[in-house]
Structures are given as structure tokens and as C-alpha cells.
Backbone as a printed PyTorch tensor [residue, N CA C, xyz], in Angstrom:
tensor([[[  0.8440,  -1.1860,   0.0000],
         [  0.0000,   0.0000,   0.0000],
         [  0.8820,   1.2390,   0.0000]],

        [[  0.5960,   2.1420,  -0.8770],
         [  1.3430,   3.3850,  -0.9670],
         [  0.8580,   4.3580,   0.0960]],

        [[  1.8100,   4.9380,   0.7810],
         [  1.4310,   5.8970,   1.8180],
         [  1.6360,   7.3000,   1.3010]],

        [[  1.0870,   8.2410,   2.0010],
         [  1.2070,   9.6380,   1.6120],
         [ -0.0930,  10.3540,   1.8520]],

        [[ -0.2290,  11.4990,   1.2030],
         [ -1.4290,  12.3170,   1.4020],
         [ -2.6910,  11.6140,   0.9230]],

        [[ -2.6100,  10.9370,  -0.2070],
         [ -3.8100,  10.2850,  -0.7350],
         [ -4.2960,   9.1910,   0.2060]],

        [[ -3.3680,   8.4130,   0.7520],
         [ -3.7470,   7.3630,   1.6950],
         [ -4.3310,   7.9410,   2.9700]],

        [[ -3.7510,   9.0460,   3.4350],
         [ -4.2430,   9.6800,   4.6500],
         [ -5.6580,  10.2210,   4.4380]],

        [[ -5.8980,  10.9000,   3.3040],
         [ -7.2260,  11.4420,   3.0260],
         [ -8.2480,  10.3290,   2.8500]],

        [[ -7.8340,   9.2120,   2.2740],
         [ -8.7390,   8.0750,   2.1230],
         [ -9.1630,   7.5110,   3.4670]],

        [[ -8.2060,   7.3800,   4.3880],
         [ -8.5260,   6.8880,   5.7310],
         [ -9.4310,   7.8620,   6.4720]],

        [[ -9.1760,   9.1540,   6.3210],
         [-10.0300,  10.1590,   6.9600],
         [-11.4490,  10.0880,   6.4150]],

        [[-11.5860,   9.9150,   5.1050],
         [-12.9130,   9.8330,   4.4920],
         [-13.6650,   8.5970,   4.9740]],

        [[-12.9700,   7.4660,   5.0680],
         [-13.6170,   6.2410,   5.5590],
         [-14.0350,   6.4100,   7.0090]],

        [[-13.1620,   6.9720,   7.8300],
         [-13.4820,   7.1800,   9.2390],
         [-14.6660,   8.1220,   9.4050]],

        [[-14.6830,   9.2110,   8.6380],
         [-15.7930,  10.1730,   8.7240],
         [-17.1030,   9.5120,   8.2940]],

        [[-17.0580,   8.7070,   7.2620],
         [-18.2620,   8.0010,   6.8260],
         [-18.7800,   7.0450,   7.8840]],

        [[-17.8750,   6.3290,   8.5340],
         [-18.2930,   5.4260,   9.6090],
         [-18.9080,   6.1860,  10.7740]],

        [[-18.3140,   7.3180,  11.1260],
         [-18.8570,   8.1220,  12.2290],
         [-20.2590,   8.6130,  11.8890]],

        [[-20.4640,   9.0590,  10.6640],
         [-21.7880,   9.5540,  10.2590],
         [-22.8180,   8.4370,  10.3000]],

        [[-22.4640,   7.2730,   9.7760],
         [-23.4060,   6.1480,   9.7810],
         [-23.7220,   5.7140,  11.2060]],

        [[-22.6860,   5.5960,  12.0420],
         [-22.9140,   5.1670,  13.4210],
         [-23.6900,   6.2050,  14.2280]],

        [[-23.5070,   7.4810,  13.9320],
         [-24.2310,   8.5080,  14.6810],
         [-25.7260,   8.4480,  14.4110]],

        [[-26.1130,   7.9070,  13.2790],
         [-27.5360,   7.7540,  12.9890],
         [-28.1530,   6.5810,  13.7420]],

        [[-27.3170,   5.6260,  14.1640],
         [-27.8240,   4.3780,  14.7430],
         [-27.6680,   4.3350,  16.2600]],

        [[-26.5250,   4.8010,  16.7580],
         [-26.2010,   4.6050,  18.1660],
         [-26.6970,   5.7550,  19.0390]],

        [[-26.9600,   5.4640,  20.3310],
         [-27.4400,   6.5010,  21.2560],
         [-26.3310,   7.4720,  21.6490]],

        [[-26.7260,   8.5800,  22.2540],
         [-25.7970,   9.6480,  22.6230],
         [-24.7890,   9.1710,  23.6740]],

        [[-25.2040,   8.3240,  24.6050],
         [-24.3130,   7.8650,  25.6670],
         [-23.1060,   7.1390,  25.0990]],

        [[-23.2900,   6.4380,  23.9940],
         [-22.1830,   5.7320,  23.3680],
         [-21.0990,   6.7030,  22.9040]],

        [[-21.5110,   7.8560,  22.4110],
         [-20.5410,   8.8220,  21.8910],
         [-19.7110,   9.4440,  23.0030]],

        [[-20.2700,   9.5870,  24.1940],
         [-19.4670,  10.0670,  25.3190],
         [-18.3940,   9.0480,  25.6630]],

        [[-18.7210,   7.7670,  25.5960],
         [-17.7420,   6.7100,  25.8510],
         [-16.6280,   6.7560,  24.8020]],

        [[-16.9890,   6.9160,  23.5380],
         [-16.0020,   6.9920,  22.4720],
         [-15.1150,   8.2320,  22.6500]],

        [[-15.7210,   9.3530,  23.0180],
         [-14.9560,  10.5890,  23.2350],
         [-13.9410,  10.3980,  24.3620]],

        [[-14.3610,   9.7720,  25.4650],
         [-13.4570,   9.5240,  26.5880],
         [-12.3270,   8.5840,  26.1720]],

        [[-12.6520,   7.5310,  25.4390],
         [-11.6170,   6.5880,  24.9830],
         [-10.6350,   7.2690,  24.0330]],

        [[-11.1390,   8.1590,  23.1740],
         [-10.2680,   8.8780,  22.2510],
         [ -9.3280,   9.8190,  23.0120]],

        [[ -9.8310,  10.4820,  24.0350],
         [ -8.9790,  11.3570,  24.8410],
         [ -7.8880,  10.5730,  25.5610]],

        [[ -8.2280,   9.4120,  26.0960],
         [ -7.2360,   8.5740,  26.7580],
         [ -6.1850,   8.1100,  25.7560]],

        [[ -6.6410,   7.6660,  24.5830],
         [ -5.7040,   7.2350,  23.5490],
         [ -4.8020,   8.3630,  23.0860]],

        [[ -5.3630,   9.5470,  22.9260],
         [ -4.5760,  10.7140,  22.5250],
         [ -3.5440,  11.0690,  23.5930]],

        [[ -3.9320,  10.9840,  24.8430],
         [ -2.9930,  11.2600,  25.9360],
         [ -1.8520,  10.2640,  25.9740]],

        [[ -2.1440,   8.9890,  25.7830],
         [ -1.1000,   7.9610,  25.7610],
         [ -0.1730,   8.1780,  24.5750]],

        [[ -0.7480,   8.4680,  23.4110],
         [  0.0720,   8.7260,  22.2250],
         [  0.9760,   9.9340,  22.4450]],

        [[  0.4230,  10.9830,  23.0340],
         [  1.1960,  12.2090,  23.2830],
         [  2.3560,  11.9440,  24.2310]],

        [[  2.1020,  11.1550,  25.2890],
         [  3.1550,  10.8460,  26.2410],
         [  4.2610,   9.9950,  25.6140]],

        [[  3.9110,   9.1060,  24.7050],
         [  4.9040,   8.2430,  24.0760],
         [  5.6870,   8.9480,  22.9850]],

        [[  5.0430,   9.8060,  22.2240],
         [  5.6870,  10.4020,  21.0490],
         [  6.3260,  11.7610,  21.3060]],

        [[  5.8700,  12.4750,  22.2900],
         [  6.3670,  13.8440,  22.4810],
         [  7.1580,  14.0010,  23.7550]]])
């Protein structure tokens, strides 16, 4: 698989599409859980990389 800007934009588009589809199906409480998990993951990534 070739990496670069095109691959990054493709992954972003797929992720955004999944979020839109799931937001139509799942309840609001689920999104708070996802937001908390994303913040924890971002914090761990930040501590490891920076």
C-alpha cells in the first residue's frame, strides 16, 4: 500500500463516513464513551511520542 497524502485522506474519508453512519444508529451515551476513549488514547500517544 502506498502511503502519503492520498492514503491519509482516504482513511479520513472512511473514518468520517463510519462516524456519520454510526451517529444515525447509536445513542448519545455511546458517543461520550467513544470521546473519553479517544482522549485517553490521545494522551497515551502524546506521552509516548512527544
